[in-house]
N, C-alpha and C positions, 0 to 999 in steps of 0.2 A: 411557507416552506422554510425548513431550516437546513443550513449547510454544516456538514461534519467534515473535518480534516482527518484523513487517514494518515497516520504517522508511523514511521518505523519504530517498532516496539523494542524494549530492552532485549538484548541478545543473550544475557547470561555472562558470568565472569570469564569463562574460557573463550567465548566467541568474539570478545572485543566490543568496540563501540561503533562499528560501521559495517555496511554490507553493500554489495553490488547488485544493481537492478538487473535481473535476468530477462524476464518477459512480463508484460502486462497481459492478462487474459481478456480484458475488456477495455474499451476506450470511451472517450467523451460522447455523451448522448445515449449511451447504452444503459439499460436497466440492470440492477444488481440487487440481490437479496442479502440480508444480514447473514453473515458467516460464509457466504460464497467467497471463494478465493479470487482476489483482485490481482495480485502481483506475486511473482516468484523472486525471492532474493537469494543471494549466494554469499557465504563467508568463506574463509579458508578452511573452516571446519565442517560446514554443512549447507545444503540448500533447504529453503523452507518457504512457505507461502504466508502472505499477510491477507487476512480476510477483510471484507467490508464490515464495519461495525453496525451499519444500518441498511435498511432497504430503501432504495431510491434510484436516482439517475446520476451517473457519473458526469460531473460538471467539467472537471479538468484533471489532467495528468500533469503533475508539477515537476517530474523528473523524467529523464530519458533512459531507455535501455542502455546498459553498461555504465551508467553513472554510479559513482560511489557516494553513498549517503550515510549520514551519521544518525545515531539513535535520536528519535524525537523530530527528525526532518519530515516535512509534509511530503507524502508520496502522491496523493490525489485528493480531490474534494468530491463528496457525494451530497446530493441534495435530496432530503427526505420530505415527503408530504407531512403536513402537520395533523 
Protein backbone atom coordinates (compact mmCIF):
# COMPACT_ATOMS: atom_id res chain seq x y z
CA UNK A 1 0.00 0.00 0.00
CA UNK A 2 1.20 3.50 -0.73
CA UNK A 3 0.47 6.66 1.20
CA UNK A 4 -0.35 9.96 -0.47
CA UNK A 5 -0.19 13.31 1.27
CA UNK A 6 -3.08 15.60 0.39
CA UNK A 7 -1.70 19.15 0.36
CA UNK A 8 -3.25 22.59 0.07
CA UNK A 9 -2.90 23.43 -3.63
CA UNK A 10 -1.82 26.80 -5.05
CA UNK A 11 -4.62 29.33 -4.65
CA UNK A 12 -3.90 31.78 -7.44
CA UNK A 13 -2.36 35.23 -7.38
CA UNK A 14 -5.35 37.06 -5.90
CA UNK A 15 -6.19 34.50 -3.19
CA UNK A 16 -2.88 34.64 -1.35
CA UNK A 17 -0.89 31.77 0.09
CA UNK A 18 -3.04 30.50 2.95
CA UNK A 19 -6.57 29.31 3.68
CA UNK A 20 -8.66 28.32 6.69
CA UNK A 21 -9.91 24.76 7.17
CA UNK A 22 -13.70 24.91 7.25
CA UNK A 23 -14.85 21.28 7.48
CA UNK A 24 -13.59 17.79 6.69
CA UNK A 25 -16.20 15.66 4.92
CA UNK A 26 -14.59 12.38 6.00
CA UNK A 27 -12.31 11.24 8.77
CA UNK A 28 -9.61 8.68 9.57
CA UNK A 29 -10.54 5.09 8.74
CA UNK A 30 -13.09 6.11 6.14
CA UNK A 31 -12.88 5.14 2.47
CA UNK A 32 -12.62 7.86 -0.18
CA UNK A 33 -12.54 7.76 -3.97
CA UNK A 34 -10.25 9.79 -6.19
CA UNK A 35 -11.75 13.23 -6.86
CA UNK A 36 -14.25 12.99 -3.97
CA UNK A 37 -14.26 16.16 -1.87
CA UNK A 38 -12.19 15.71 1.28
CA UNK A 39 -12.15 19.16 2.90
CA UNK A 40 -13.66 22.60 2.44
CA UNK A 41 -11.24 25.53 2.68
CA UNK A 42 -11.99 29.26 2.96
CA UNK A 43 -9.98 32.31 1.93
CA UNK A 44 -11.02 35.93 2.22
CA UNK A 45 -12.06 35.67 -1.46
CA UNK A 46 -13.86 32.30 -1.74
CA UNK A 47 -14.70 28.88 -0.36
CA UNK A 48 -13.52 25.80 -2.26
CA UNK A 49 -13.04 22.08 -1.78
CA UNK A 50 -9.89 20.00 -1.98
CA UNK A 51 -10.48 16.52 -3.44
CA UNK A 52 -8.64 13.31 -2.70
CA UNK A 53 -6.05 12.63 -5.40
CA UNK A 54 -6.37 8.84 -4.95
CA UNK A 55 -8.86 6.14 -3.99
CA UNK A 56 -8.14 4.60 -0.61
CA UNK A 57 -8.53 4.92 3.15
CA UNK A 58 -7.93 8.13 5.09
CA UNK A 59 -5.07 7.37 7.47
CA UNK A 60 -4.85 10.72 9.24
CA UNK A 61 -6.07 14.30 9.30
CA UNK A 62 -3.05 16.55 9.85
CA UNK A 63 -4.82 19.86 10.56
CA UNK A 64 -7.89 20.86 12.56
CA UNK A 65 -10.99 22.74 11.54
CA UNK A 66 -10.40 26.51 11.79
CA UNK A 67 -6.62 26.10 11.38
CA UNK A 68 -4.96 28.50 8.94
CA UNK A 69 -2.70 26.55 6.59
CA UNK A 70 -0.20 27.60 3.95
CA UNK A 71 -0.06 26.40 0.35
CA UNK A 72 1.75 23.06 0.23
CA UNK A 73 0.97 22.12 3.82
CA UNK A 74 -0.27 18.56 4.38
CA UNK A 75 -4.00 18.38 5.12
CA UNK A 76 -4.46 14.61 5.30
CA UNK A 77 -2.86 11.30 4.37
CA UNK A 78 -4.67 8.69 2.24
CA UNK A 79 -3.46 5.08 1.88
CA UNK A 80 -4.16 3.53 -1.51
CA UNK A 81 -3.99 -0.17 -2.31
CA UNK A 82 -1.16 -1.13 -4.67
